[in-house]
N, C-alpha and C positions, 0 to 999 in steps of 0.2 A: 424494482426497481433499486439499483446498486446505488452507494454513494463512494465518494474518493474525496478526500483531503490529501495536501502534502505540503513541504514545507523545502523550497532551495538551495543553500550554501554554493553562489558563482561564481563567492571570492576567498575563498577557501580559509573561513573563518571559524572553523572546524563544525562536525556530525549536525545535524540538526537532534534534538531530544528526539528521540522514539516514545517513548514515555506521555509528550505531548501531541504527539500526533496520533497515538490510540487513543488521549483522551479527548482529542477532536475525531476523531474517527466515532468514537461509545456516545456523542452527542446528536449522533446521524443513525442510533438506530432504528427509527423506525422506517426509515429507508433504504433497513434490510437487518433482519433479526436472525437471520440464518449461520450468520458465517462474520467472523472478521480476521485481520491481517493489517501484518505492519512488515513492510519492506524497507529496506537502507539500498543506496545506491551509491557507488564509487563512478561520476561520471568523468574521466578524465584525472589528471593530475592535481586536480581543485577542487573540484565540484563534490559537495554531496547533495546526496537528494533522501528526502525520507517519503512514503509515502502511505496510507491507513485507506483502508476500504470497507466497508460494508455490506456483504453479500446479502439478497433475495434468492431464494431457490424459488422455482416457478414446475420446471421439469426434470429437472436433476436435482434429485432433494440430497439423495446422496455421495455425490462429486465437486468436485471445482471450487472447494474450499480453503483455495491457497492463488498464489503467484505462482505464473510456471516462466520456467526462464529455459533461455534456448541452452545448447548442450555449453558453448564457447562463454556460459552467464553472460552476454550481451544486453540480451534485450529481455525485459521482460512483457508478461501479459498479467492483467487484474482482470477482474469479474468477468 
């Protein structure tokens, strides 16, 4: 089972603190002890999104320990 957390600033007050999101993700280490990642995304002109996740490997122990982006860096897949 994986865990996902995040903070969104939709009004342009500044990007969410990635350290805080990493700490939030660390509180879920029991949900995904096999990997962790923090991803920052700018959405449009104003919004900033920061996501953190914890990964649990069941079948694929060696790969998949990161967030994936499409070629245009428009979309992210986490976990």
